[in-house]
Backbone as ProteinMPNN parsed JSONL, in Angstrom:
{"seq_chain_A": "MSAKASRRRTQKPEASAHPHRHANPPSREQLRRENERLLQENEDLRRKVAEREKQIAEREKQIAEREKQIAEREKQITDAEEQIADLERQLAARQKNSTNSSKPPSSDGLAGKSRQRGRRKKSKRKPGGQKGHPGHHRPLVPPEQVQEVRPVLPLECKHCGHSLPQQP", "coords_chain_A": {"N_chain_A": [[-20.017, -3.08, 77.308], [-18.916, -4.219, 80.361], [-17.53, -2.829, 83.441], [-16.076, -4.672, 84.862], [-15.246, -6.497, 82.929], [-13.592, -4.946, 81.369], [-11.578, -4.466, 83.203], [-10.585, -7.038, 83.519], [-9.476, -7.472, 81.034], [-7.389, -5.651, 80.968], [-5.874, -6.715, 82.973], [-5.033, -9.236, 82.094], [-3.019, -8.961, 80.022], [-0.907, -8.033, 81.572], [-0.32, -10.223, 83.131], [0.522, -12.028, 81.17], [2.693, -10.747, 80.196], [5.023, -11.405, 81.47], [6.343, -14.246, 80.862], [7.878, -16.097, 82.228], [7.098, -16.168, 84.811], [5.666, -18.389, 86.176], [3.255, -20.399, 87.819], [4.159, -22.912, 88.443], [7.453, -23.477, 88.178], [9.586, -24.758, 85.486], [11.012, -28.011, 85.654], [14.391, -29.236, 86.262], [14.893, -31.36, 84.614], [13.015, -30.987, 82.57], [13.961, -28.575, 81.527], [16.474, -29.438, 80.639], [15.721, -31.278, 78.641], [14.374, -29.518, 76.948], [16.512, -27.877, 76.231], [18.136, -29.766, 74.864], [16.425, -30.351, 72.751], [16.332, -27.846, 71.479], [19.041, -27.598, 70.819], [19.268, -29.727, 69.006], [17.478, -28.859, 67.054], [18.808, -26.541, 66.283], [21.125, -27.681, 65.197], [19.971, -29.077, 63.04], [19.028, -26.921, 61.547], [21.477, -25.679, 60.913], [22.559, -27.681, 59.293], [20.731, -27.62, 57.18], [21.185, -25.017, 56.245], [23.832, -25.316, 55.369], [23.435, -27.161, 53.285], [21.858, -25.598, 51.575], [23.665, -23.56, 50.976], [25.521, -25.057, 49.596], [23.961, -25.803, 47.382], [23.522, -23.27, 46.299], [26.137, -22.582, 45.607], [26.62, -24.529, 43.628], [24.712, -23.761, 41.74], [25.653, -21.214, 41.097], [28.032, -21.956, 39.911], [27.033, -23.332, 37.679], [25.762, -21.203, 36.407], [27.962, -19.616, 35.798], [29.248, -21.309, 33.972], [27.335, -21.381, 31.931], [27.304, -18.689, 31.181], [29.868, -18.541, 30.16], [29.627, -20.288, 27.975], [27.736, -18.852, 26.512], [29.202, -16.556, 25.892], [31.195, -17.721, 24.257], [29.631, -18.638, 22.132], [28.566, -16.236, 21.198], [30.899, -15.097, 20.252], [31.477, -16.91, 18.194], [29.303, -16.34, 16.55], [29.786, -13.667, 15.814], [32.196, -14.033, 14.422], [31.264, -15.65, 12.312], [29.472, -13.869, 11.102], [31.256, -11.914, 10.188], [32.687, -13.453, 8.341], [30.65, -14.066, 6.528], [30.046, -11.485, 5.555], [32.488, -10.914, 4.293], [32.547, -12.918, 2.306], [30.31, -12.13, 0.853], [31.212, -9.683, -0.167], [33.296, -10.623, -1.802], [31.824, -12.142, -3.65], [30.276, -10.161, -4.848], [32.302, -8.728, -6.103], [33.188, -10.597, -7.956], [31.005, -10.813, -9.6], [30.976, -8.549, -11.066], [31.003, -7.094, -14.252], [31.408, -5.976, -17.652], [28.921, -4.906, -18.104], [27.775, -4.015, -15.715], [29.6, -2.367, -14.488], [32.487, -0.217, -14.738], [34.265, -1.652, -16.21], [36.202, -2.824, -19.012], [34.846, -4.653, -21.859], [36.594, -6.677, -22.642], [37.72, -7.609, -20.341], [35.916, -9.257, -19.205], [36.173, -12.015, -19.565], [36.132, -15.648, -20.029], [34.502, -16.974, -18.272], [32.54, -15.262, -17.583], [29.141, -14.156, -17.227], [26.804, -14.379, -19.919], [25.519, -11.622, -21.733], [22.16, -10.541, -21.782], [20.54, -9.723, -24.562], [18.066, -7.923, -25.894], [16.207, -9.942, -25.476], [13.067, -10.834, -25.287], [10.044, -11.756, -23.641], [8.03, -14.167, -25.229], [5.187, -13.234, -26.989], [1.669, -13.971, -26.98], [0.141, -12.999, -28.944], [-0.383, -12.337, -32.454], [1.865, -10.841, -34.858], [1.407, -7.433, -35.988], [-1.627, -5.539, -36.739], [-4.304, -6.052, -34.483], [-7.412, -7.944, -34.224], [-10.35, -6.001, -34.489], [-9.052, -3.679, -34.115], [-8.852, -0.283, -34.959], [-7.961, 0.739, -38.196], [-5.09, 2.531, -39.535], [-4.878, 4.266, -42.207], [-3.538, 5.506, -45.317], [-4.981, 8.312, -46.578], [-7.117, 8.449, -49.526], [-6.327, 10.109, -52.607], [-8.02, 12.979, -53.757], [-10.268, 12.718, -56.609], [-9.898, 14.809, -58.468], [-7.254, 15.486, -58.405], [-5.926, 13.313, -59.439], [-3.755, 12.027, -61.862], [-3.137, 9.82, -63.403], [-4.332, 6.493, -63.936], [-3.542, 3.24, -63.181], [-4.113, -0.076, -63.803], [-3.425, -2.871, -61.751], [-2.749, -6.163, -62.024], [-2.671, -9.601, -60.931], [-0.252, -12.029, -62.067], [-0.547, -14.793, -62.031], [-2.671, -17.358, -60.593], [-2.809, -17.568, -57.086], [-3.44, -19.899, -55.755], [-3.726, -22.188, -57.462], [-1.834, -21.749, -59.44], [-2.209, -21.265, -62.195], [-2.024, -19.233, -65.152], [-3.263, -15.888, -65.414], [-5.614, -13.739, -67.135], [-4.482, -10.6, -68.499], [-6.037, -8.377, -68.756], [-8.348, -5.896, -67.711]], "CA_chain_A": [[-19.037, -3.829, 78.029], [-18.965, -3.84, 81.778], [-16.272, -2.379, 84.031], [-15.316, -5.861, 85.264], [-14.637, -7.084, 81.739], [-12.475, -4.114, 80.948], [-10.499, -4.688, 84.159], [-9.991, -8.341, 83.212], [-8.646, -7.321, 79.835], [-6.164, -4.954, 81.325], [-5.071, -7.541, 83.875], [-4.478, -10.384, 81.379], [-1.724, -8.694, 79.409], [0.129, -7.924, 82.591], [0.058, -11.57, 83.54], [1.235, -12.7, 80.084], [3.878, -9.981, 79.849], [6.175, -12.104, 82.047], [6.036, -15.661, 80.693], [8.646, -16.941, 83.136], [6.474, -16.174, 86.138], [4.648, -19.434, 86.225], [2.958, -20.901, 89.158], [5.083, -24.043, 88.625], [8.609, -23.335, 87.306], [9.95, -26.05, 84.889], [12.024, -28.768, 86.401], [15.695, -29.328, 85.615], [14.766, -32.369, 83.542], [12.298, -30.34, 81.47], [14.883, -27.613, 80.928], [17.495, -30.196, 79.923], [15.098, -31.785, 77.406], [14.135, -28.356, 76.069], [17.827, -27.494, 75.736], [18.528, -30.773, 73.859], [15.563, -30.159, 71.572], [16.803, -26.636, 70.811], [20.335, -27.907, 70.209], [18.997, -30.573, 67.832], [16.86, -27.989, 66.052], [19.885, -25.681, 65.812], [21.969, -28.52, 64.335], [19.208, -29.31, 61.802], [19.031, -25.675, 60.782], [22.82, -25.506, 60.368], [22.695, -28.637, 58.201], [19.947, -27.092, 56.052], [21.904, -23.851, 55.72], [24.992, -25.828, 54.633], [22.924, -27.736, 52.032], [21.439, -24.495, 50.707], [24.871, -22.895, 50.495], [26.093, -25.956, 48.589], [23.118, -25.661, 46.192], [23.792, -21.946, 45.727], [27.458, -22.653, 44.973], [26.464, -25.312, 42.393], [23.992, -22.938, 40.757], [26.568, -20.172, 40.635], [28.969, -22.615, 39.003], [26.287, -23.565, 36.438], [25.552, -19.904, 35.759], [29.257, -19.216, 35.229], [29.454, -22.151, 32.78], [26.419, -20.921, 30.881], [27.792, -17.398, 30.695], [31.041, -18.824, 29.338], [29.115, -20.832, 26.721], [27.099, -17.756, 25.776], [30.285, -15.722, 25.355], [31.815, -18.462, 23.145], [28.699, -18.653, 20.988], [28.516, -14.882, 20.643], [32.132, -14.93, 19.468], [31.284, -17.684, 16.961], [28.344, -15.625, 15.708], [30.457, -12.5, 15.214], [33.134, -14.552, 13.414], [30.478, -16.095, 11.155], [28.95, -12.676, 10.418], [32.379, -11.321, 9.457], [32.98, -14.321, 7.199], [29.558, -13.88, 5.558], [30.239, -10.184, 4.918], [33.641, -11.037, 3.403], [32.135, -13.716, 1.145], [29.406, -11.318, 0.029], [32.053, -8.731, -0.906], [33.99, -11.371, -2.864], [30.843, -12.508, -4.676], [29.925, -8.949, -5.586], [33.438, -8.392, -6.962], [33.238, -11.566, -9.064], [29.869, -10.641, -10.501], [31.139, -7.34, -11.856], [31.443, -7.282, -15.627], [31.342, -4.738, -18.418], [27.557, -4.356, -18.143], [27.37, -3.391, -14.456], [30.699, -1.591, -13.931], [33.23, 0.522, -15.775], [35.29, -2.532, -16.76], [36.064, -3.035, -20.458], [34.313, -5.986, -22.177], [37.66, -7.679, -22.787], [38.082, -8.14, -19.024], [34.858, -10.16, -18.722], [36.713, -13.368, -19.546], [35.273, -16.712, -20.545], [33.577, -17.442, -17.243], [31.524, -14.24, -17.314], [27.787, -14.473, -17.699], [26.505, -13.734, -21.189], [24.533, -10.556, -21.61], [20.878, -10.764, -22.453], [20.299, -8.593, -25.451], [16.802, -7.92, -26.618], [15.409, -11.165, -25.324], [11.798, -10.527, -24.633], [9.144, -12.884, -23.475], [7.237, -14.33, -26.429], [3.795, -12.845, -26.815], [0.697, -14.913, -27.558], [-0.523, -12.316, -30.063], [0.297, -12.344, -33.749], [2.36, -9.504, -35.186], [0.514, -6.604, -36.809], [-2.853, -5.049, -36.105], [-5.151, -7.105, -33.911], [-8.812, -7.863, -34.621], [-11.078, -4.953, -33.796], [-8.234, -2.48, -34.02], [-9.146, 0.608, -36.102], [-6.793, 0.876, -39.059], [-4.555, 3.86, -39.846], [-4.542, 4.166, -43.631], [-3.263, 6.748, -46.031], [-6.24, 8.694, -47.271], [-7.052, 8.505, -50.994], [-6.207, 11.444, -53.2], [-9.29, 13.329, -54.425], [-10.212, 12.408, -58.054], [-9.463, 15.954, -59.281], [-5.795, 15.555, -58.4], [-5.372, 12.098, -60.044], [-3.283, 12.271, -63.22], [-3.096, 8.584, -64.187], [-4.837, 5.31, -63.242], [-2.942, 2.028, -63.737], [-4.62, -1.309, -63.189], [-2.373, -3.83, -61.394], [-3.389, -7.476, -61.957], [-1.718, -10.673, -60.678], [0.108, -12.78, -63.26], [-1.062, -16.154, -61.912], [-3.513, -17.646, -59.41], [-1.93, -17.958, -55.982], [-3.804, -21.218, -55.246], [-3.438, -23.284, -58.38], [-0.661, -21.442, -60.236], [-2.537, -20.992, -63.614], [-1.845, -17.837, -65.543], [-4.506, -15.131, -65.455], [-5.62, -12.737, -68.216], [-3.908, -9.311, -68.063], [-6.941, -7.285, -69.106], [-9.333, -5.682, -66.661]], "C_chain_A": [[-19.044, -3.3, 79.472], [-17.589, -3.434, 82.273], [-15.415, -3.562, 84.44], [-14.574, -6.46, 84.062], [-13.45, -6.248, 81.282], [-11.303, -4.252, 81.91], [-9.793, -6.008, 83.873], [-9.053, -8.234, 82.011], [-7.34, -6.627, 80.17], [-5.282, -5.786, 82.229], [-4.399, -8.69, 83.125], [-3.154, -10.058, 80.697], [-0.618, -8.543, 80.438], [0.613, -9.299, 83.018], [0.862, -12.263, 82.449], [2.479, -11.931, 79.67], [5.131, -10.635, 80.392], [5.925, -13.604, 81.968], [6.789, -16.555, 81.673], [8.07, -16.967, 84.556], [5.322, -17.16, 86.139], [4.382, -19.8, 87.673], [3.9, -22.04, 89.475], [6.271, -23.827, 87.698], [8.997, -24.704, 86.738], [11.07, -26.708, 85.687], [13.328, -28.795, 85.609], [15.642, -30.296, 84.441], [14.063, -31.757, 82.333], [13.214, -29.34, 80.765], [15.974, -28.316, 80.131], [16.94, -30.726, 78.606], [14.851, -30.657, 76.407], [15.448, -27.89, 75.451], [18.308, -28.467, 74.656], [17.719, -30.61, 72.577], [16.035, -28.943, 70.781], [18.165, -26.857, 70.158], [20.165, -28.752, 68.95], [18.409, -29.732, 66.699], [17.917, -27.069, 65.439], [20.802, -26.445, 64.857], [21.283, -28.795, 63.0], [19.225, -28.057, 60.919], [20.406, -25.409, 60.181], [23.061, -26.435, 59.185], [21.939, -28.135, 56.96], [20.647, -25.89, 55.418], [23.102, -24.315, 54.893], [24.554, -26.425, 53.292], [22.529, -26.631, 51.059], [22.653, -23.759, 50.154], [25.55, -23.729, 49.419], [25.303, -25.841, 47.282], [23.391, -24.323, 45.503], [25.137, -21.956, 45.001], [27.378, -23.42, 43.653], [25.76, -24.492, 41.32], [24.867, -21.814, 40.233], [27.587, -20.739, 39.652], [28.294, -22.863, 37.643], [26.08, -22.26, 35.679], [26.841, -19.436, 35.107], [29.553, -20.013, 33.961], [28.595, -21.664, 31.63], [26.856, -19.58, 30.318], [29.009, -17.582, 29.802], [30.606, -19.363, 27.973], [28.486, -19.735, 25.868], [28.16, -16.867, 25.14], [30.955, -16.405, 24.159], [30.916, -18.437, 21.915], [28.558, -17.274, 20.371], [29.759, -14.606, 19.804], [32.025, -15.685, 18.145], [30.356, -16.943, 16.003], [29.008, -14.428, 15.041], [31.472, -12.936, 14.155], [32.395, -14.962, 12.142], [29.924, -14.899, 10.384], [30.047, -11.984, 9.626], [32.707, -12.136, 8.213], [31.909, -14.153, 6.119], [29.74, -12.553, 4.821], [31.396, -10.237, 3.929], [33.274, -11.811, 2.138], [31.184, -12.935, 0.246], [30.189, -10.291, -0.773], [32.771, -9.431, -2.064], [33.031, -11.73, -3.995], [30.46, -11.293, -5.511], [31.063, -8.558, -6.537], [33.505, -9.341, -8.158], [32.111, -11.353, -10.064], [29.966, -9.355, -11.315], [31.615, -7.712, -13.254], [31.245, -5.964, -16.364], [29.948, -4.132, -18.436], [27.185, -3.645, -16.854], [28.516, -2.635, -13.77], [31.415, -0.887, -15.074], [34.343, -0.321, -16.383], [35.119, -2.649, -18.281], [35.548, -4.452, -20.741], [35.383, -7.059, -22.301], [38.051, -8.288, -21.442], [37.01, -9.082, -18.471], [35.343, -11.597, -18.642], [35.703, -14.386, -20.049], [34.216, -17.137, -19.531], [32.474, -16.435, -16.955], [30.16, -14.656, -17.855], [27.532, -13.735, -19.003], [25.407, -12.696, -20.979], [23.252, -10.954, -22.311], [20.581, -9.529, -23.277], [18.966, -8.792, -26.155], [15.991, -9.19, -26.489], [14.147, -10.831, -24.554], [10.979, -11.801, -24.525], [8.23, -12.965, -24.7], [5.781, -14.027, -26.123], [2.884, -13.881, -27.471], [-0.009, -14.3, -28.766], [0.305, -12.422, -31.341], [0.796, -10.943, -34.044], [1.357, -8.743, -36.057], [-0.705, -6.174, -36.019], [-3.726, -6.207, -35.634], [-6.597, -6.898, -34.357], [-9.525, -6.804, -33.793], [-10.296, -3.665, -33.663], [-8.546, -1.574, -35.205], [-7.87, 0.853, -36.901], [-6.366, 2.322, -39.227], [-4.051, 3.788, -41.283], [-4.25, 5.542, -44.208], [-4.543, 7.128, -46.785], [-6.047, 8.754, -48.794], [-6.97, 9.962, -51.467], [-7.55, 11.771, -53.875], [-9.171, 13.118, -55.951], [-9.724, 13.572, -58.933], [-7.938, 16.004, -59.393], [-5.134, 14.343, -59.052], [-4.994, 12.406, -61.485], [-3.331, 11.011, -64.063], [-3.615, 7.433, -63.329], [-4.232, 4.096, -63.935], [-3.554, 0.832, -63.051], [-3.46, -2.276, -62.93], [-3.067, -5.164, -61.169], [-2.326, -8.532, -61.676], [-1.459, -11.48, -61.946], [-0.458, -14.2, -63.217], [-1.884, -16.298, -60.634], [-2.6, -18.135, -58.278], [-2.267, -19.332, -55.421], [-3.364, -22.343, -56.186], [-2.233, -23.02, -59.274], [-0.93, -21.223, -61.704], [-2.384, -19.528, -63.903], [-3.205, -17.165, -65.703], [-4.449, -14.11, -66.604], [-5.155, -11.37, -67.675], [-4.773, -8.152, -68.462], [-7.981, -7.121, -68.022], [-10.75, -6.054, -67.044]], "O_chain_A": [[-19.163, -2.102, 79.727], [-16.589, -3.67, 81.595], [-14.187, -3.495, 84.383], [-13.421, -6.875, 84.174], [-12.427, -6.786, 80.859], [-10.15, -4.165, 81.488], [-8.57, -6.101, 83.967], [-7.979, -8.834, 81.986], [-6.285, -7.021, 79.671], [-4.067, -5.592, 82.258], [-3.292, -9.084, 83.49], [-2.224, -10.858, 80.804], [0.523, -8.913, 80.162], [1.805, -9.511, 83.239], [1.791, -13.011, 82.755], [3.256, -12.43, 78.855], [6.21, -10.442, 79.832], [5.361, -14.185, 82.895], [6.357, -17.682, 81.919], [8.539, -17.731, 85.4], [4.151, -16.779, 86.105], [5.169, -19.542, 88.583], [4.393, -22.159, 90.597], [6.103, -23.986, 86.488], [8.78, -25.719, 87.399], [11.924, -26.059, 86.289], [13.364, -28.424, 84.436], [16.271, -30.073, 83.406], [14.474, -31.987, 81.195], [13.232, -29.273, 79.536], [16.359, -27.844, 79.061], [17.602, -30.638, 77.572], [15.077, -30.801, 75.206], [15.488, -27.544, 74.27], [18.836, -28.031, 73.632], [18.248, -30.714, 71.47], [16.129, -28.997, 69.555], [18.414, -26.356, 69.062], [20.838, -28.52, 67.946], [18.793, -29.877, 65.538], [17.926, -26.844, 64.229], [21.207, -25.912, 63.824], [21.924, -28.752, 61.95], [19.413, -28.137, 59.705], [20.493, -24.954, 59.041], [23.684, -26.046, 58.197], [22.442, -28.216, 55.84], [20.692, -25.767, 54.194], [23.361, -23.763, 53.824], [25.221, -26.222, 52.277], [22.825, -26.71, 49.867], [22.665, -23.375, 48.984], [26.088, -23.191, 48.45], [25.891, -25.787, 46.202], [23.48, -24.252, 44.277], [25.26, -21.404, 43.908], [27.993, -23.017, 42.666], [26.145, -24.513, 40.15], [24.823, -21.497, 39.044], [27.959, -20.081, 38.681], [28.895, -22.637, 36.593], [26.208, -22.218, 34.455], [26.822, -18.916, 33.992], [30.053, -19.457, 32.982], [29.062, -21.547, 30.497], [26.784, -19.359, 29.109], [29.171, -16.874, 28.808], [31.138, -18.955, 26.941], [28.679, -19.694, 24.653], [28.03, -16.471, 23.982], [31.252, -15.751, 23.159], [31.386, -18.238, 20.795], [28.441, -17.15, 19.152], [29.676, -13.955, 18.763], [32.428, -15.175, 17.1], [30.589, -16.919, 14.795], [28.822, -14.195, 13.846], [31.599, -12.292, 13.113], [32.838, -14.663, 11.033], [29.906, -14.909, 9.153], [29.806, -11.514, 8.514], [32.973, -11.573, 7.151], [32.227, -14.103, 4.931], [29.604, -12.5, 3.598], [31.303, -9.669, 2.841], [33.643, -11.414, 1.032], [31.239, -13.057, -0.978], [29.872, -10.047, -1.937], [32.845, -8.897, -3.171], [33.389, -11.631, -5.168], [30.336, -11.383, -6.733], [30.808, -8.107, -7.654], [33.848, -8.917, -9.262], [32.252, -11.678, -11.243], [29.116, -9.102, -12.169], [32.512, -8.539, -13.419], [30.944, -4.945, -15.742], [29.802, -2.951, -18.753], [26.347, -2.744, -16.885], [28.41, -2.299, -12.591], [30.994, -0.959, -16.229], [35.263, 0.216, -17.0], [33.995, -2.579, -18.779], [35.789, -5.36, -19.945], [35.1, -8.237, -22.085], [38.647, -9.365, -21.4], [37.177, -9.642, -17.387], [34.953, -12.326, -17.729], [34.586, -14.047, -20.44], [33.146, -17.612, -19.912], [31.569, -16.716, -16.17], [30.06, -15.414, -18.819], [27.984, -12.604, -19.181], [24.5, -12.871, -20.165], [23.284, -11.638, -23.334], [20.396, -8.433, -22.746], [18.79, -9.737, -26.923], [15.153, -9.469, -27.347], [14.165, -10.582, -23.348], [11.209, -12.781, -25.234], [7.714, -11.945, -25.157], [5.221, -14.499, -25.134], [3.288, -14.578, -28.402], [-0.679, -15.005, -29.521], [1.526, -12.577, -31.303], [0.235, -9.964, -33.553], [0.56, -9.348, -36.774], [-0.81, -6.403, -34.814], [-3.858, -7.218, -36.324], [-6.965, -5.815, -34.812], [-9.344, -6.709, -32.579], [-10.813, -2.669, -33.158], [-8.514, -2.032, -36.347], [-6.82, 1.143, -36.328], [-7.178, 3.237, -39.082], [-2.946, 3.313, -41.545], [-4.651, 6.575, -43.673], [-5.097, 6.327, -47.538], [-4.962, 9.067, -49.284], [-7.467, 10.887, -50.825], [-8.144, 10.897, -54.506], [-8.097, 13.316, -56.519], [-9.195, 13.344, -60.021], [-7.402, 16.514, -60.377], [-3.913, 14.325, -59.211], [-5.787, 12.967, -62.241], [-3.536, 11.077, -65.275], [-3.365, 7.398, -62.124], [-4.388, 3.934, -65.145], [-3.515, 0.739, -61.824], [-2.61, -2.473, -63.799], [-3.872, -5.303, -60.248], [-1.19, -8.39, -62.129], [-2.337, -11.602, -62.8], [-0.812, -14.753, -64.258], [-1.801, -15.474, -59.723], [-1.741, -18.994, -58.478], [-1.464, -19.894, -54.677], [-2.724, -23.309, -55.772], [-1.658, -23.963, -59.818], [0.026, -21.006, -62.448], [-2.583, -18.68, -63.033], [-4.181, -17.809, -66.087], [-3.368, -13.671, -66.995], [-5.415, -11.038, -66.518], [-4.287, -7.022, -68.507], [-8.452, -8.113, -67.466], [-11.666, -5.915, -66.234]]}, "name": "protein", "num_of_chains": 1, "seq": "MSAKASRRRTQKPEASAHPHRHANPPSREQLRRENERLLQENEDLRRKVAEREKQIAEREKQIAEREKQIAEREKQITDAEEQIADLERQLAARQKNSTNSSKPPSSDGLAGKSRQRGRRKKSKRKPGGQKGHPGHHRPLVPPEQVQEVRPVLPLECKHCGHSLPQQP"}
């Protein structure tokens, strides 16, 4: 950069530091128009500020309404929760009977639920030992300890009912 350019740079800010030092000062008419424009702009800005303040006031009013509604609903919720707790206590008291409290059976009344005694779910299996199950039998007595042998024969046929001989 040359010395002339650096001098120009230092001179320009000095000239622009005083904006009112123009070669041609503005005329009275120009100043009057500028003043009217600024007054109009000022009036517009005041109108906008008033509108914004009105909007803010409306929003604050809406917020206050909503807060009031929220407070009312919270009160309704707490009332409902208290009522639910009370009803649950009443239901628990009504469901007490001689099987789940220290009340005597005579106080159960007619409306009490009947007790389930020994009611089990029905099994699909038949009673007794199942197929493939190893049996548990009484062992036979050794022949040396046997004192008497008695033959036991059926009296009649279980299918047709005819009598059977009683000799082995």
